[in-house]
N, CA, C and O atoms as a CHARMM CRD file, in Angstrom:
* protein
*
  356
    1    1 MET  N    -50.26300 -61.78700 -59.31500 PROA 1      0.00000
    2    1 MET  CA   -49.39600 -62.07600 -58.15000 PROA 1      0.00000
    3    1 MET  C    -48.67100 -60.75200 -57.60300 PROA 1      0.00000
    4    1 MET  O    -48.02900 -60.07500 -58.40500 PROA 1      0.00000
    5    2 GLU  N    -48.75400 -60.38500 -56.32600 PROA 2      0.00000
    6    2 GLU  CA   -48.31700 -59.19900 -55.84700 PROA 2      0.00000
    7    2 GLU  C    -46.84400 -59.24100 -55.54000 PROA 2      0.00000
    8    2 GLU  O    -46.29300 -60.18700 -54.97800 PROA 2      0.00000
    9    3 LYS  N    -46.22200 -58.09600 -55.97000 PROA 3      0.00000
   10    3 LYS  CA   -44.68300 -58.08300 -55.68400 PROA 3      0.00000
   11    3 LYS  C    -44.42200 -57.67200 -54.18800 PROA 3      0.00000
   12    3 LYS  O    -45.08700 -56.84300 -53.56600 PROA 3      0.00000
   13    4 GLU  N    -43.50400 -58.28200 -53.78000 PROA 4      0.00000
   14    4 GLU  CA   -43.17400 -58.14300 -52.20500 PROA 4      0.00000
   15    4 GLU  C    -42.21600 -56.86500 -52.31600 PROA 4      0.00000
   16    4 GLU  O    -41.41500 -56.70400 -53.23800 PROA 4      0.00000
   17    5 ILE  N    -42.39600 -56.02700 -51.30900 PROA 5      0.00000
   18    5 ILE  CA   -41.63900 -54.84700 -51.19200 PROA 5      0.00000
   19    5 ILE  C    -40.36400 -55.15400 -50.43400 PROA 5      0.00000
   20    5 ILE  O    -40.46100 -55.71900 -49.34500 PROA 5      0.00000
   21    6 GLU  N    -39.28700 -54.85900 -50.87500 PROA 6      0.00000
   22    6 GLU  CA   -38.03000 -55.20200 -50.29000 PROA 6      0.00000
   23    6 GLU  C    -37.36600 -54.05900 -49.45200 PROA 6      0.00000
   24    6 GLU  O    -36.66100 -54.34200 -48.48300 PROA 6      0.00000
   25    7 THR  N    -37.59800 -52.76800 -49.83100 PROA 7      0.00000
   26    7 THR  CA   -37.05100 -51.68000 -49.10300 PROA 7      0.00000
   27    7 THR  C    -37.97200 -50.60100 -48.83600 PROA 7      0.00000
   28    7 THR  O    -38.54700 -50.05700 -49.77800 PROA 7      0.00000
   29    8 ILE  N    -38.18800 -50.20000 -47.51800 PROA 8      0.00000
   30    8 ILE  CA   -38.91600 -48.97000 -47.21800 PROA 8      0.00000
   31    8 ILE  C    -37.97200 -47.88200 -46.78700 PROA 8      0.00000
   32    8 ILE  O    -37.08200 -48.10400 -45.96600 PROA 8      0.00000
   33    9 THR  N    -38.15100 -46.79700 -47.29700 PROA 9      0.00000
   34    9 THR  CA   -37.04200 -45.61000 -47.05100 PROA 9      0.00000
   35    9 THR  C    -37.91600 -44.31200 -46.69400 PROA 9      0.00000
   36    9 THR  O    -38.92400 -44.02300 -47.33800 PROA 9      0.00000
   37   10 LEU  N    -37.51700 -43.67200 -45.77800 PROA 10     0.00000
   38   10 LEU  CA   -38.00000 -42.29600 -45.42200 PROA 10     0.00000
   39   10 LEU  C    -36.84800 -41.24900 -45.96500 PROA 10     0.00000
   40   10 LEU  O    -35.64700 -41.45700 -45.79900 PROA 10     0.00000
   41   11 MET  N    -37.30400 -40.26900 -46.53500 PROA 11     0.00000
   42   11 MET  CA   -36.32400 -39.42200 -46.98700 PROA 11     0.00000
   43   11 MET  C    -36.94900 -37.89400 -47.12100 PROA 11     0.00000
   44   11 MET  O    -38.14600 -37.74700 -47.37000 PROA 11     0.00000
   45   12 ALA  N    -36.13600 -36.86200 -46.95400 PROA 12     0.00000
   46   12 ALA  CA   -36.66800 -35.48500 -47.16900 PROA 12     0.00000
   47   12 ALA  C    -37.31000 -35.40800 -48.64700 PROA 12     0.00000
   48   12 ALA  O    -36.86600 -36.12000 -49.54800 PROA 12     0.00000
   49   13 TYR  N    -38.24700 -34.61800 -48.82700 PROA 13     0.00000
   50   13 TYR  CA   -38.81700 -34.48400 -50.03100 PROA 13     0.00000
   51   13 TYR  C    -37.83900 -33.84100 -51.03900 PROA 13     0.00000
   52   13 TYR  O    -37.08300 -32.94900 -50.65500 PROA 13     0.00000
   53   14 ILE  N    -37.83500 -34.25900 -52.28300 PROA 14     0.00000
   54   14 ILE  CA   -37.17500 -33.61900 -53.37200 PROA 14     0.00000
   55   14 ILE  C    -38.04300 -33.43100 -54.53500 PROA 14     0.00000
   56   14 ILE  O    -38.92600 -34.26100 -54.75500 PROA 14     0.00000
   57   15 PRO  N    -37.85300 -32.27800 -55.40600 PROA 15     0.00000
   58   15 PRO  CA   -38.88700 -32.01300 -56.32100 PROA 15     0.00000
   59   15 PRO  C    -39.04000 -33.03700 -57.37200 PROA 15     0.00000
   60   15 PRO  O    -40.03700 -32.99400 -58.09200 PROA 15     0.00000
   61   16 GLU  N    -38.05800 -34.04300 -57.54400 PROA 16     0.00000
   62   16 GLU  CA   -38.23800 -34.99500 -58.47000 PROA 16     0.00000
   63   16 GLU  C    -39.41900 -35.97400 -58.08500 PROA 16     0.00000
   64   16 GLU  O    -39.88500 -36.72900 -58.93800 PROA 16     0.00000
   65   17 HSD  N    -39.88500 -35.95200 -56.81500 PROA 17     0.00000
   66   17 HSD  CA   -41.07900 -36.70000 -56.41800 PROA 17     0.00000
   67   17 HSD  C    -42.43300 -36.25400 -56.64300 PROA 17     0.00000
   68   17 HSD  O    -43.43000 -36.94800 -56.44300 PROA 17     0.00000
   69   18 LEU  N    -42.42800 -34.81100 -57.15900 PROA 18     0.00000
   70   18 LEU  CA   -43.60100 -34.15200 -57.23400 PROA 18     0.00000
   71   18 LEU  C    -44.61900 -34.84700 -58.17100 PROA 18     0.00000
   72   18 LEU  O    -45.81300 -34.94700 -57.88900 PROA 18     0.00000
   73   19 HSD  N    -44.04400 -35.32700 -59.33300 PROA 19     0.00000
   74   19 HSD  CA   -44.96100 -35.97800 -60.28000 PROA 19     0.00000
   75   19 HSD  C    -45.78800 -37.05500 -59.81500 PROA 19     0.00000
   76   19 HSD  O    -46.99400 -37.13000 -60.05200 PROA 19     0.00000
   77   20 LEU  N    -45.01300 -38.02900 -59.03700 PROA 20     0.00000
   78   20 LEU  CA   -45.96700 -39.11400 -58.45000 PROA 20     0.00000
   79   20 LEU  C    -46.68000 -38.62700 -57.19900 PROA 20     0.00000
   80   20 LEU  O    -47.76300 -39.14900 -56.93600 PROA 20     0.00000
   81   21 LEU  N    -46.20700 -37.71100 -56.42300 PROA 21     0.00000
   82   21 LEU  CA   -47.09400 -37.31500 -55.32400 PROA 21     0.00000
   83   21 LEU  C    -48.24000 -36.59400 -55.61900 PROA 21     0.00000
   84   21 LEU  O    -49.22700 -36.61400 -54.88300 PROA 21     0.00000
   85   22 SER  N    -48.16000 -35.81000 -56.88800 PROA 22     0.00000
   86   22 SER  CA   -49.41500 -35.05900 -57.36700 PROA 22     0.00000
   87   22 SER  C    -50.52500 -36.22600 -57.81100 PROA 22     0.00000
   88   22 SER  O    -51.68100 -35.87700 -58.04900 PROA 22     0.00000
   89   23 GLN  N    -50.19200 -37.38800 -57.89600 PROA 23     0.00000
   90   23 GLN  CA   -51.25100 -38.47000 -58.34000 PROA 23     0.00000
   91   23 GLN  C    -51.92600 -39.03700 -57.09900 PROA 23     0.00000
   92   23 GLN  O    -52.87600 -39.80300 -57.26200 PROA 23     0.00000
   93   24 PHE  N    -51.50400 -38.71500 -55.83800 PROA 24     0.00000
   94   24 PHE  CA   -52.08900 -39.32300 -54.62200 PROA 24     0.00000
   95   24 PHE  C    -53.45800 -38.73500 -54.60900 PROA 24     0.00000
   96   24 PHE  O    -53.72200 -37.68600 -55.19500 PROA 24     0.00000
   97   25 TYR  N    -54.33700 -39.44100 -53.91900 PROA 25     0.00000
   98   25 TYR  CA   -55.72900 -39.04300 -53.77400 PROA 25     0.00000
   99   25 TYR  C    -56.07800 -39.30300 -52.29300 PROA 25     0.00000
  100   25 TYR  O    -55.47300 -40.13400 -51.61700 PROA 25     0.00000
  101   26 LEU  N    -57.04200 -38.57800 -51.85400 PROA 26     0.00000
  102   26 LEU  CA   -57.86400 -38.79900 -50.51000 PROA 26     0.00000
  103   26 LEU  C    -59.21800 -38.99700 -50.63800 PROA 26     0.00000
  104   26 LEU  O    -59.86200 -38.26100 -51.38500 PROA 26     0.00000
  105   27 PRO  N    -59.82500 -40.01200 -49.92800 PROA 27     0.00000
  106   27 PRO  CA   -61.30500 -40.06500 -49.98100 PROA 27     0.00000
  107   27 PRO  C    -61.88000 -38.91700 -49.28700 PROA 27     0.00000
  108   27 PRO  O    -61.33800 -38.38700 -48.31700 PROA 27     0.00000
  109   28 ASN  N    -62.99900 -38.53700 -49.80400 PROA 28     0.00000
  110   28 ASN  CA   -63.79400 -37.44200 -49.13400 PROA 28     0.00000
  111   28 ASN  C    -63.77400 -37.38700 -47.62500 PROA 28     0.00000
  112   28 ASN  O    -63.66100 -36.32500 -47.01300 PROA 28     0.00000
  113   29 THR  N    -63.89300 -38.63300 -47.01800 PROA 29     0.00000
  114   29 THR  CA   -64.02900 -38.65800 -45.62700 PROA 29     0.00000
  115   29 THR  C    -62.88400 -38.38900 -44.95900 PROA 29     0.00000
  116   29 THR  O    -62.93000 -38.24000 -43.73800 PROA 29     0.00000
  117   30 GLN  N    -61.71300 -38.28700 -45.64100 PROA 30     0.00000
  118   30 GLN  CA   -60.40500 -38.05700 -44.85500 PROA 30     0.00000
  119   30 GLN  C    -59.87500 -36.61700 -45.19000 PROA 30     0.00000
  120   30 GLN  O    -58.78400 -36.26300 -44.74300 PROA 30     0.00000
  121   31 THR  N    -60.58800 -35.83400 -45.92400 PROA 31     0.00000
  122   31 THR  CA   -60.12800 -34.45800 -46.24400 PROA 31     0.00000
  123   31 THR  C    -60.12900 -33.63500 -44.99900 PROA 31     0.00000
  124   31 THR  O    -59.24800 -32.78200 -44.89000 PROA 31     0.00000
  125   32 PRO  N    -61.00200 -33.78400 -44.05400 PROA 32     0.00000
  126   32 PRO  CA   -61.14000 -32.90400 -42.75100 PROA 32     0.00000
  127   32 PRO  C    -59.70700 -33.21900 -42.02900 PROA 32     0.00000
  128   32 PRO  O    -59.18500 -32.28500 -41.42100 PROA 32     0.00000
  129   33 PHE  N    -59.09500 -34.38200 -42.05800 PROA 33     0.00000
  130   33 PHE  CA   -58.00000 -34.81000 -41.22200 PROA 33     0.00000
  131   33 PHE  C    -56.58000 -34.81400 -41.90000 PROA 33     0.00000
  132   33 PHE  O    -55.55700 -35.08600 -41.27100 PROA 33     0.00000
  133   34 SER  N    -56.60200 -34.50700 -43.16300 PROA 34     0.00000
  134   34 SER  CA   -55.29200 -34.65500 -43.80700 PROA 34     0.00000
  135   34 SER  C    -55.35800 -33.68400 -45.07400 PROA 34     0.00000
  136   34 SER  O    -56.36900 -33.04200 -45.35600 PROA 34     0.00000
  137   35 ALA  N    -54.12000 -33.64600 -45.83500 PROA 35     0.00000
  138   35 ALA  CA   -54.18800 -32.86100 -47.09100 PROA 35     0.00000
  139   35 ALA  C    -53.30200 -33.64500 -48.11100 PROA 35     0.00000
  140   35 ALA  O    -52.46100 -34.47700 -47.77400 PROA 35     0.00000
  141   36 LEU  N    -53.54800 -33.33400 -49.22300 PROA 36     0.00000
  142   36 LEU  CA   -52.68900 -33.89400 -50.25700 PROA 36     0.00000
  143   36 LEU  C    -51.42800 -33.24500 -50.29500 PROA 36     0.00000
  144   36 LEU  O    -51.30700 -32.09100 -49.88400 PROA 36     0.00000
  145   37 PRO  N    -50.24800 -34.05800 -50.87000 PROA 37     0.00000
  146   37 PRO  CA   -48.95500 -33.40800 -50.87800 PROA 37     0.00000
  147   37 PRO  C    -48.70700 -32.06600 -51.46600 PROA 37     0.00000
  148   37 PRO  O    -47.93100 -31.25100 -50.96700 PROA 37     0.00000
  149   38 GLU  N    -49.41700 -31.86400 -52.57700 PROA 38     0.00000
  150   38 GLU  CA   -49.28900 -30.40300 -53.25600 PROA 38     0.00000
  151   38 GLU  C    -49.73000 -29.29300 -52.22200 PROA 38     0.00000
  152   38 GLU  O    -49.11100 -28.23500 -52.10700 PROA 38     0.00000
  153   39 GLU  N    -50.70500 -29.57400 -51.57300 PROA 39     0.00000
  154   39 GLU  CA   -51.26000 -28.51400 -50.66200 PROA 39     0.00000
  155   39 GLU  C    -50.32800 -28.47100 -49.48800 PROA 39     0.00000
  156   39 GLU  O    -50.02300 -27.35100 -49.07800 PROA 39     0.00000
  157   40 SER  N    -49.84700 -29.48900 -48.90700 PROA 40     0.00000
  158   40 SER  CA   -49.04800 -29.48400 -47.91600 PROA 40     0.00000
  159   40 SER  C    -47.68300 -28.77100 -48.23800 PROA 40     0.00000
  160   40 SER  O    -47.11100 -28.01100 -47.45700 PROA 40     0.00000
  161   41 LEU  N    -47.27500 -29.08800 -49.38600 PROA 41     0.00000
  162   41 LEU  CA   -45.79100 -28.40600 -49.90500 PROA 41     0.00000
  163   41 LEU  C    -46.03300 -26.95300 -49.92900 PROA 41     0.00000
  164   41 LEU  O    -45.07500 -26.23500 -49.64200 PROA 41     0.00000
  165   42 LYS  N    -47.19700 -26.38900 -50.23400 PROA 42     0.00000
  166   42 LYS  CA   -47.46000 -24.93100 -50.25900 PROA 42     0.00000
  167   42 LYS  C    -47.18900 -24.33200 -48.88400 PROA 42     0.00000
  168   42 LYS  O    -46.50500 -23.31800 -48.73900 PROA 42     0.00000
  169   43 TYR  N    -47.77100 -25.02100 -47.85200 PROA 43     0.00000
  170   43 TYR  CA   -47.58900 -24.59200 -46.41500 PROA 43     0.00000
  171   43 TYR  C    -46.19100 -24.64800 -46.13400 PROA 43     0.00000
  172   43 TYR  O    -45.70400 -23.69000 -45.53400 PROA 43     0.00000
  173   44 CYS  N    -45.36800 -25.72900 -46.50600 PROA 44     0.00000
  174   44 CYS  CA   -44.02400 -25.84100 -46.31500 PROA 44     0.00000
  175   44 CYS  C    -43.18300 -24.71300 -46.77900 PROA 44     0.00000
  176   44 CYS  O    -42.22100 -24.28400 -46.14200 PROA 44     0.00000
  177   45 ARG  N    -43.59100 -24.25000 -47.92600 PROA 45     0.00000
  178   45 ARG  CA   -42.81500 -23.05900 -48.65300 PROA 45     0.00000
  179   45 ARG  C    -43.11000 -21.80700 -47.79000 PROA 45     0.00000
  180   45 ARG  O    -42.28700 -20.89200 -47.76900 PROA 45     0.00000
  181   46 GLU  N    -44.22900 -21.74000 -47.09800 PROA 46     0.00000
  182   46 GLU  CA   -44.58400 -20.47800 -46.35000 PROA 46     0.00000
  183   46 GLU  C    -43.99400 -20.51400 -45.03700 PROA 46     0.00000
  184   46 GLU  O    -43.77500 -19.44900 -44.45800 PROA 46     0.00000
  185   47 ASP  N    -43.68100 -21.73400 -44.44400 PROA 47     0.00000
  186   47 ASP  CA   -43.32300 -21.87000 -43.02000 PROA 47     0.00000
  187   47 ASP  C    -42.08900 -22.71800 -42.88100 PROA 47     0.00000
  188   47 ASP  O    -42.12400 -23.93200 -43.08500 PROA 47     0.00000
  189   48 CYS  N    -41.07800 -22.12100 -42.55600 PROA 48     0.00000
  190   48 CYS  CA   -39.67700 -22.74500 -42.55800 PROA 48     0.00000
  191   48 CYS  C    -39.62800 -23.90300 -41.35000 PROA 48     0.00000
  192   48 CYS  O    -38.65800 -24.65800 -41.28300 PROA 48     0.00000
  193   49 ASP  N    -40.51300 -23.97600 -40.59000 PROA 49     0.00000
  194   49 ASP  CA   -40.78700 -24.99500 -39.49300 PROA 49     0.00000
  195   49 ASP  C    -41.25800 -26.32400 -39.89000 PROA 49     0.00000
  196   49 ASP  O    -41.18600 -27.31900 -39.16800 PROA 49     0.00000
  197   50 ARG  N    -41.73400 -26.29100 -41.05100 PROA 50     0.00000
  198   50 ARG  CA   -42.55900 -27.52100 -41.73200 PROA 50     0.00000
  199   50 ARG  C    -41.47700 -28.12900 -42.60900 PROA 50     0.00000
  200   50 ARG  O    -40.78200 -27.42300 -43.33900 PROA 50     0.00000
  201   51 HSD  N    -41.34600 -29.42400 -42.53000 PROA 51     0.00000
  202   51 HSD  CA   -40.38000 -30.18300 -43.24500 PROA 51     0.00000
  203   51 HSD  C    -41.02100 -31.40600 -43.81600 PROA 51     0.00000
  204   51 HSD  O    -41.38600 -32.32900 -43.08700 PROA 51     0.00000
  205   52 PRO  N    -41.17500 -31.42100 -45.26500 PROA 52     0.00000
  206   52 PRO  CA   -41.77800 -32.49800 -45.97700 PROA 52     0.00000
  207   52 PRO  C    -40.97800 -33.84400 -46.07800 PROA 52     0.00000
  208   52 PRO  O    -39.76700 -33.78000 -46.29000 PROA 52     0.00000
  209   53 PHE  N    -41.50700 -34.88500 -45.95800 PROA 53     0.00000
  210   53 PHE  CA   -40.75900 -36.13000 -46.11000 PROA 53     0.00000
  211   53 PHE  C    -41.53000 -37.14400 -47.03200 PROA 53     0.00000
  212   53 PHE  O    -42.75400 -37.04700 -47.11700 PROA 53     0.00000
  213   54 VAL  N    -40.89100 -38.05100 -47.67800 PROA 54     0.00000
  214   54 VAL  CA   -41.55900 -38.98200 -48.58400 PROA 54     0.00000
  215   54 VAL  C    -41.25300 -40.38400 -48.04500 PROA 54     0.00000
  216   54 VAL  O    -40.14200 -40.67700 -47.60400 PROA 54     0.00000
  217   55 ILE  N    -42.25300 -41.21400 -48.09600 PROA 55     0.00000
  218   55 ILE  CA   -42.08400 -42.74000 -47.85600 PROA 55     0.00000
  219   55 ILE  C    -41.87100 -43.43300 -49.20300 PROA 55     0.00000
  220   55 ILE  O    -42.72800 -43.30800 -50.07900 PROA 55     0.00000
  221   56 LEU  N    -40.80300 -44.13600 -49.40100 PROA 56     0.00000
  222   56 LEU  CA   -40.52700 -44.77200 -50.65700 PROA 56     0.00000
  223   56 LEU  C    -40.61700 -46.27600 -50.32600 PROA 56     0.00000
  224   56 LEU  O    -40.24500 -46.74100 -49.24900 PROA 56     0.00000
  225   57 ALA  N    -41.17300 -47.04600 -51.39700 PROA 57     0.00000
  226   57 ALA  CA   -41.22900 -48.34800 -51.35700 PROA 57     0.00000
  227   57 ALA  C    -40.47700 -48.97300 -52.57200 PROA 57     0.00000
  228   57 ALA  O    -41.05400 -49.04600 -53.65700 PROA 57     0.00000
  229   58 ASP  N    -39.28500 -49.39500 -52.42500 PROA 58     0.00000
  230   58 ASP  CA   -38.30200 -49.73700 -53.53900 PROA 58     0.00000
  231   58 ASP  C    -38.14600 -48.53600 -54.53100 PROA 58     0.00000
  232   58 ASP  O    -38.19100 -48.58100 -55.76000 PROA 58     0.00000
  233   59 GLY  N    -37.94900 -47.43900 -53.71200 PROA 59     0.00000
  234   59 GLY  CA   -37.59700 -46.32400 -54.55600 PROA 59     0.00000
  235   59 GLY  C    -38.70200 -45.32400 -55.15100 PROA 59     0.00000
  236   59 GLY  O    -38.46400 -44.22900 -55.66200 PROA 59     0.00000
  237   60 ILE  N    -39.96500 -45.92500 -54.97900 PROA 60     0.00000
  238   60 ILE  CA   -41.19500 -45.22400 -55.46100 PROA 60     0.00000
  239   60 ILE  C    -41.95300 -44.64400 -54.40700 PROA 60     0.00000
  240   60 ILE  O    -42.31200 -45.36900 -53.48000 PROA 60     0.00000
  241   61 PRO  N    -42.30000 -43.20800 -54.42300 PROA 61     0.00000
  242   61 PRO  CA   -43.07800 -42.65500 -53.42300 PROA 61     0.00000
  243   61 PRO  C    -44.40100 -43.32100 -53.19300 PROA 61     0.00000
  244   61 PRO  O    -45.16200 -43.54500 -54.13400 PROA 61     0.00000
  245   62 VAL  N    -44.68700 -43.64300 -51.94700 PROA 62     0.00000
  246   62 VAL  CA   -46.02100 -44.26300 -51.57100 PROA 62     0.00000
  247   62 VAL  C    -46.67600 -43.61300 -50.50000 PROA 62     0.00000
  248   62 VAL  O    -47.78600 -44.00200 -50.13800 PROA 62     0.00000
  249   63 GLY  N    -46.01100 -42.51100 -49.86900 PROA 63     0.00000
  250   63 GLY  CA   -46.59300 -41.94300 -48.73100 PROA 63     0.00000
  251   63 GLY  C    -45.81900 -40.52900 -48.59100 PROA 63     0.00000
  252   63 GLY  O    -44.75000 -40.33600 -49.17000 PROA 63     0.00000
  253   64 PHE  N    -46.38200 -39.65000 -47.85600 PROA 64     0.00000
  254   64 PHE  CA   -45.82200 -38.29500 -47.66800 PROA 64     0.00000
  255   64 PHE  C    -46.38400 -37.82300 -46.36700 PROA 64     0.00000
  256   64 PHE  O    -47.52400 -38.11500 -46.00400 PROA 64     0.00000
  257   65 PHE  N    -45.53600 -37.06700 -45.65400 PROA 65     0.00000
  258   65 PHE  CA   -45.84400 -36.49600 -44.34400 PROA 65     0.00000
  259   65 PHE  C    -45.05100 -35.19400 -44.14700 PROA 65     0.00000
  260   65 PHE  O    -44.03100 -34.99500 -44.80700 PROA 65     0.00000
  261   66 VAL  N    -45.49000 -34.33400 -43.27400 PROA 66     0.00000
  262   66 VAL  CA   -44.78300 -33.23300 -42.90300 PROA 66     0.00000
  263   66 VAL  C    -44.50300 -33.18200 -41.41200 PROA 66     0.00000
  264   66 VAL  O    -45.46400 -33.27900 -40.64900 PROA 66     0.00000
  265   67 LEU  N    -43.29400 -33.04100 -40.93100 PROA 67     0.00000
  266   67 LEU  CA   -43.03500 -32.83000 -39.60000 PROA 67     0.00000
  267   67 LEU  C    -42.81100 -31.31300 -39.34100 PROA 67     0.00000
  268   67 LEU  O    -42.13300 -30.60100 -40.08200 PROA 67     0.00000
  269   68 HSD  N    -43.43700 -30.89200 -38.23100 PROA 68     0.00000
  270   68 HSD  CA   -43.43900 -29.44900 -37.92400 PROA 68     0.00000
  271   68 HSD  C    -42.53600 -29.42100 -36.69600 PROA 68     0.00000
  272   68 HSD  O    -42.91900 -29.98400 -35.67100 PROA 68     0.00000
  273   69 TRP  N    -41.47400 -28.85900 -36.73600 PROA 69     0.00000
  274   69 TRP  CA   -40.77800 -28.73400 -35.48400 PROA 69     0.00000
  275   69 TRP  C    -40.22800 -27.29200 -35.18700 PROA 69     0.00000
  276   69 TRP  O    -39.87500 -26.53900 -36.09400 PROA 69     0.00000
  277   70 ARG  N    -40.18500 -27.00500 -34.04100 PROA 70     0.00000
  278   70 ARG  CA   -39.79000 -25.62500 -33.55300 PROA 70     0.00000
  279   70 ARG  C    -39.31900 -25.70300 -32.08700 PROA 70     0.00000
  280   70 ARG  O    -39.44500 -26.76100 -31.47000 PROA 70     0.00000
  281   71 LYS  N    -38.79000 -24.63200 -31.52800 PROA 71     0.00000
  282   71 LYS  CA   -38.55200 -24.53200 -30.36600 PROA 71     0.00000
  283   71 LYS  C    -39.59700 -24.09100 -29.49800 PROA 71     0.00000
  284   71 LYS  O    -40.29600 -23.13900 -29.84600 PROA 71     0.00000
  285   72 THR  N    -39.79800 -24.70400 -28.34700 PROA 72     0.00000
  286   72 THR  CA   -40.94500 -24.38100 -27.52300 PROA 72     0.00000
  287   72 THR  C    -40.52100 -23.30400 -26.50300 PROA 72     0.00000
  288   72 THR  O    -39.34600 -22.95200 -26.39800 PROA 72     0.00000
  289   73 PRO  N    -41.55900 -22.77500 -25.72900 PROA 73     0.00000
  290   73 PRO  CA   -41.08400 -21.70600 -24.68600 PROA 73     0.00000
  291   73 PRO  C    -39.92900 -22.28500 -23.83800 PROA 73     0.00000
  292   73 PRO  O    -39.01300 -21.53600 -23.49700 PROA 73     0.00000
  293   74 THR  N    -39.93400 -23.56700 -23.48900 PROA 74     0.00000
  294   74 THR  CA   -38.91200 -24.13300 -22.47600 PROA 74     0.00000
  295   74 THR  C    -37.60500 -24.44800 -23.20500 PROA 74     0.00000
  296   74 THR  O    -36.63300 -24.91700 -22.61200 PROA 74     0.00000
  297   75 LEU  N    -37.61800 -24.15300 -24.61400 PROA 75     0.00000
  298   75 LEU  CA   -36.32000 -24.37800 -25.51500 PROA 75     0.00000
  299   75 LEU  C    -36.17000 -25.73500 -25.83300 PROA 75     0.00000
  300   75 LEU  O    -35.18900 -26.00800 -26.52400 PROA 75     0.00000
  301   76 SER  N    -36.96800 -26.72000 -25.46500 PROA 76     0.00000
  302   76 SER  CA   -36.99400 -28.02000 -25.81800 PROA 76     0.00000
  303   76 SER  C    -37.48200 -28.17700 -27.23200 PROA 76     0.00000
  304   76 SER  O    -38.40500 -27.46000 -27.61800 PROA 76     0.00000
  305   77 PRO  N    -36.89000 -29.12900 -28.09000 PROA 77     0.00000
  306   77 PRO  CA   -37.49100 -29.15300 -29.39100 PROA 77     0.00000
  307   77 PRO  C    -38.77200 -29.83800 -29.37400 PROA 77     0.00000
  308   77 PRO  O    -38.94600 -30.79800 -28.62300 PROA 77     0.00000
  309   78 ALA  N    -39.67400 -29.41300 -30.14500 PROA 78     0.00000
  310   78 ALA  CA   -41.05700 -30.20400 -30.29300 PROA 78     0.00000
  311   78 ALA  C    -41.25600 -30.64300 -31.76300 PROA 78     0.00000
  312   78 ALA  O    -41.01900 -29.86600 -32.68800 PROA 78     0.00000
  313   79 ILE  N    -41.65100 -31.77900 -31.93800 PROA 79     0.00000
  314   79 ILE  CA   -41.82700 -32.22300 -33.23900 PROA 79     0.00000
  315   79 ILE  C    -43.47400 -32.69400 -33.31800 PROA 79     0.00000
  316   79 ILE  O    -43.99500 -33.34100 -32.41000 PROA 79     0.00000
  317   80 LYS  N    -44.08500 -32.33400 -34.34900 PROA 80     0.00000
  318   80 LYS  CA   -45.47600 -32.68600 -34.74700 PROA 80     0.00000
  319   80 LYS  C    -45.63300 -33.06700 -36.11400 PROA 80     0.00000
  320   80 LYS  O    -45.23500 -32.33700 -37.02200 PROA 80     0.00000
  321   81 LYS  N    -46.26500 -34.31600 -36.34100 PROA 81     0.00000
  322   81 LYS  CA   -46.47000 -34.80100 -37.73500 PROA 81     0.00000
  323   81 LYS  C    -47.71200 -34.02800 -38.11900 PROA 81     0.00000
  324   81 LYS  O    -48.71200 -34.05700 -37.40100 PROA 81     0.00000
  325   82 ARG  N    -47.65900 -33.33700 -39.24400 PROA 82     0.00000
  326   82 ARG  CA   -48.70400 -32.49000 -39.68100 PROA 82     0.00000
  327   82 ARG  C    -49.51600 -33.03700 -40.78000 PROA 82     0.00000
  328   82 ARG  O    -50.70500 -33.10100 -40.46800 PROA 82     0.00000
  329   83 PHE  N    -49.24700 -33.45300 -41.97000 PROA 83     0.00000
  330   83 PHE  CA   -50.10700 -34.11800 -42.90900 PROA 83     0.00000
  331   83 PHE  C    -49.61600 -35.38700 -43.19200 PROA 83     0.00000
  332   83 PHE  O    -48.41700 -35.66300 -43.14300 PROA 83     0.00000
  333   84 TYR  N    -50.51700 -36.18700 -43.49300 PROA 84     0.00000
  334   84 TYR  CA   -50.10600 -37.58600 -44.02000 PROA 84     0.00000
  335   84 TYR  C    -51.00600 -37.99800 -45.12100 PROA 84     0.00000
  336   84 TYR  O    -52.23100 -38.00300 -44.99400 PROA 84     0.00000
  337   85 SER  N    -50.37300 -38.35100 -46.22600 PROA 85     0.00000
  338   85 SER  CA   -51.08900 -38.79300 -47.41100 PROA 85     0.00000
  339   85 SER  C    -50.44300 -40.02500 -47.94000 PROA 85     0.00000
  340   85 SER  O    -49.21800 -40.06200 -48.04900 PROA 85     0.00000
  341   86 GLY  N    -51.19600 -41.04500 -48.27700 PROA 86     0.00000
  342   86 GLY  CA   -50.47900 -42.04800 -48.72500 PROA 86     0.00000
  343   86 GLY  C    -51.45400 -42.87500 -49.78000 PROA 86     0.00000
  344   86 GLY  O    -52.66600 -42.66300 -49.79100 PROA 86     0.00000
  345   87 ILE  N    -50.89600 -43.73000 -50.57000 PROA 87     0.00000
  346   87 ILE  CA   -51.60100 -44.61200 -51.58300 PROA 87     0.00000
  347   87 ILE  C    -51.23100 -46.02100 -51.20700 PROA 87     0.00000
  348   87 ILE  O    -50.12400 -46.24200 -50.71700 PROA 87     0.00000
  349   88 PRO  N    -52.08600 -46.96800 -51.40700 PROA 88     0.00000
  350   88 PRO  CA   -51.87300 -48.43700 -51.32700 PROA 88     0.00000
  351   88 PRO  C    -50.86800 -48.77900 -52.18100 PROA 88     0.00000
  352   88 PRO  O    -50.90500 -48.23400 -53.28400 PROA 88     0.00000
  353   89 CYS  N    -49.76700 -49.72200 -51.90300 PROA 89     0.00000
  354   89 CYS  CA   -48.82000 -50.26700 -52.77100 PROA 89     0.00000
  355   89 CYS  C    -49.36000 -51.23700 -53.65400 PROA 89     0.00000
  356   89 CYS  O    -48.63300 -51.79800 -54.47500 PROA 89     0.00000
């Protein structure tokens, strides 16, 4: 019997999530389009415009993405989702 998820939460990445995020996987067909959380976090450490977020299902990390935001030449904020990795619940 599958457990029903009661709460989905988005939050900024914290190091306590790394253990579960490092267990995520990507099928080979998806590697050209996405990256695993550990690789994405490396880019976040190198670029302060990249901000990692975690998707939690009842407090357990089930997804990960990076928002890349910066000021554009017109000074309006621009946000782009950069990597997404997830595992089925």
